[in-house]
N, C-alpha and C positions, 0 to 999 in steps of 0.2 A: 504494500500500500504506500502511496506517496506521502502520507502523513502518519506519524507514529500515534497521534491522538485518535486515529480512526481504527486502530487495531482491534478494538472490541466491537465494531459495527457489523462486520459481515455475519449474516445469519440472524440479525436482531430484528428484521422486518421481513414479512413474507406471508405465505399462506400454506395450508395443508389440505390435502384431499385424502380420502380413504378409498381403497380399491385394491384389486388384485392385479399383479403384473406377471406376465408370462416371461419365461426365460428366453424365449425366441425373439419376441418383439416388444420389449418394455416401453420403448418410445412411442410406438403405435398405441399401446394401451393407455399411456398417459394422455396422449392427444385425444383419444376418444373420450376419456373421462372429462377433460377440460372443455370439449365441445358439447358435451351432454348438459343441457340446461337443468337437469334434475340432480346433478352432482353437487352435493353440499361443499362449499368452499369456506374454510375457517381461517380468517386472517389473524395475525399476531404482530405485536410490536407497534411502533408509532413512527410516523414520518419525521424526518429531520426538520427542525424549525428553520425558517428562512435566514435568520442571523447566523446560525452555525454553517449553513450552506455557503453563504456569502464569505464568511471568514475563511472557510476551507478553500474556496475558489481563489481568493486573493493570495492565500499562502502557496497554493500550487503554482499559480501564475508568476508569483514573485520568484519562486525557485527556478522556473523555466527561464525567466529573463536574466537571472544571475549566472546561468551556466553558459 
């Protein structure tokens, strides 16, 4: 990650679905679950607030410009 302060962020926001996956075509199974309007999708985590996003963008861009 470009910022050490963000090392705890991956996996902190997303969603889960429940279903069975075949060994042969797990990607196809996931796609079918996501396209099925009856599949319950459970979200978790919270979005980054705008100020944190802006701070991170400025930090990333200042590092790029200094290299």
